[in-house]
C-alpha positions in Angstrom: 98.9 27.9 6.6 96.1 27.8 9.4 95.9 29.0 13.1 93.6 28.3 15.8 93.5 30.1 18.8 92.0 28.7 21.9 92.6 29.8 25.8 96.0 28.1 25.8 97.5 27.7 22.5 97.7 28.4 19.0 98.9 26.3 16.2 100.7 26.6 13.5 101.5 24.7 10.1 104.3 21.8 10.8 106.7 22.9 8.2 106.3 26.4 9.5 107.8 25.0 13.0 110.3 23.4 11.4 111.8 26.0 9.9 111.5 28.5 12.0 112.6 26.8 15.3 115.8 28.7 15.8 114.2 32.5 15.0 111.1 31.2 18.0 114.1 30.2 20.7 116.4 33.7 20.3 112.9 35.5 20.8 113.7 34.8 24.8 117.5 35.5 24.3 116.6 39.5 25.2 117.8 41.5 22.5 118.1 38.7 20.2 113.8 39.0 20.3 115.0 41.4 17.5 115.9 38.5 14.9 112.0 37.4 14.7 110.5 40.6 14.7 112.9 41.8 11.7 113.6 38.0 9.6 110.5 35.9 10.5 107.4 38.4 10.2 106.1 35.5 7.8 106.2 32.8 10.0 103.3 32.5 12.6 105.6 30.3 14.7 108.4 32.8 14.9 105.8 35.7 14.7 103.9 34.1 18.2 107.0 33.4 19.7 108.6 36.8 19.1 105.4 38.4 20.9 106.1 36.3 23.9 109.9 37.3 23.8 108.8 40.6 23.8 107.0 40.8 26.8 110.1 39.1 28.6 112.5 42.0 27.3 110.4 43.8 28.7 110.0 42.3 32.4 114.3 42.5 32.0 114.2 46.3 31.2 111.5 46.8 33.9 113.7 44.4 36.6 116.8 47.4 35.7 114.7 50.2 36.2 113.4 49.8 39.0 116.9 49.0 40.4 117.6 52.1 40.0 114.8 53.7 41.7 116.3 55.4 45.3 113.4 56.0 46.8 111.6 52.8 46.4 111.7 50.3 49.6 113.3 47.1 48.9 114.0 48.1 45.3 117.0 45.2 45.4 115.3 42.7 46.1 111.8 44.0 43.7 114.5 44.1 41.3 115.9 40.8 41.8 112.6 39.0 42.0 111.6 40.6 38.4 114.7 39.2 37.1 114.1 35.8 38.2 110.6 36.0 36.9 112.2 36.8 33.5 114.7 34.0 33.8 112.1 31.5 34.6 109.9 32.7 32.0 112.6 32.8 29.3 113.8 29.3 30.0 109.8 27.9 29.8 109.8 30.1 26.3 112.6 28.5 25.4 111.2 25.1 26.1 108.3 25.8 24.2 109.8 27.0 21.4 112.0 24.0 20.8 109.5 21.3 21.4 107.0 23.4 18.8 104.6 24.3 20.9 102.6 27.4 20.5 101.9 28.0 24.5 101.4 31.5 25.6 103.5 32.6 29.1 102.1 32.3 32.5 101.0 36.0 33.7 102.4 38.1 30.8 101.7 35.8 27.9 98.5 37.4 27.6 100.1 41.0 27.3 99.8 42.1 23.2 102.3 44.7 22.7 102.8 43.8 18.9 
């Protein structure tokens, strides 16, 4: 199984993509990011989307934390914007995973936390 990286896309074996689409989609559904992280470690496709999904999950967490900071001006608006951004990134990720693409998410896709 070979992997090729360039600025925007990564590529995996078509059989890997076909057998791990469900795992990749789960990566963008909140805490379900743990499913591909724990159960599909051998899959290049699922692991790629799990890394992207962790970034989205952390954006959800950040939006929750910001909403509880009492001295932050406009905390509700900032929290809301972060939450909406996380939803949009989740939708983009699910669409990419469903199509079998390994395209990084805009803005947060280059972060490598795992």
